C-alpha positions as CSV (number, residue, x, y, z in Angstrom):
1,M,27.4,1.7,-3.6
2,N,27.2,2.2,0.1
3,P,24.7,-0.2,1.6
4,F,23.7,2.4,4.2
5,S,22.7,4.8,1.5
6,K,20.2,2.3,0.2
7,V,18.7,1.7,3.6
8,N,18.6,5.5,4.2
9,S,16.8,6.0,0.9
10,K,14.3,3.3,1.7
11,F,13.9,4.6,5.2
12,K,13.2,8.2,4.0
13,Q,10.7,7.0,1.3
14,A,8.9,4.7,3.8
15,I,8.5,7.6,6.2
16,R,7.3,9.9,3.5
17,D,4.8,7.3,2.3
18,K,3.5,6.7,5.9
19,A,3.3,10.5,6.4
20,I,1.2,10.8,3.3
21,Q,-1.1,8.0,4.5
22,R,-1.5,9.7,7.9
23,A,-2.2,13.1,6.2
24,E,-4.9,11.5,4.1
25,T,-6.5,10.0,7.2
26,R,-6.2,13.4,9.0
27,I,-8.0,15.1,6.1
28,I,-10.8,12.5,6.0
29,L,-11.3,12.8,9.8
30,A,-11.6,16.6,9.3
31,K,-14.4,15.8,6.9
32,K,-12.5,17.5,4.1
33,K,-11.2,16.5,0.7
34,P,-7.6,17.0,-0.5
35,E,-9.0,19.3,-3.2
36,D,-10.1,21.6,-0.4
37,F,-6.4,22.4,0.3
38,T,-3.7,24.1,-1.8
39,G,-0.6,22.2,-2.7
40,D,1.3,24.2,0.0
41,E,-1.2,23.4,2.7
42,L,-1.1,19.7,1.8
43,E,2.7,19.8,1.9
44,V,2.6,21.4,5.4
45,I,0.2,18.6,6.6
46,V,2.5,15.9,5.3
47,Q,5.6,17.6,6.8
48,E,3.8,17.7,10.2
49,E,3.1,14.0,10.0
50,E,6.7,13.3,9.0
51,A,7.8,15.3,12.1
52,K,5.5,13.2,14.3
53,I,7.1,10.0,12.8
54,Y,10.6,11.2,13.4
55,S,9.7,12.1,16.9
56,T,8.5,8.5,17.4
57,I,11.7,7.2,16.0
58,K,13.7,9.2,18.5
59,E,11.5,7.9,21.3
60,K,11.4,4.2,20.3
61,G,14.5,3.7,18.4
62,V,15.3,3.2,14.7
63,L,15.2,-0.6,14.6
64,A,11.7,-0.8,16.1
65,V,10.4,1.8,13.5
66,L,12.1,0.0,10.6
67,A,10.3,-3.2,11.7
68,V,7.0,-1.3,11.9
69,L,7.5,0.2,8.4
70,G,8.5,-3.2,7.1
71,I,12.0,-2.3,6.1
72,G,14.7,-4.9,6.4
73,I,18.3,-3.7,6.9
74,F,19.7,-6.6,4.7
75,G,16.8,-6.9,2.3
């Protein structure tokens, strides 16, 4: 198995998890509940948060983001 595929998989999952957390926070700050949105609307919110995270990665570099997300390259 390619060691980079394992890191890539962990990386994508960590970004997805962080995007979901941010989406939940965004919904709470809007004084709404997840039930107030359709599944498609929730997915759009999560995708927007993922896009913001990827933008940050481009600005700050992958290694810094991996450290922030708690992902070790060799662990």
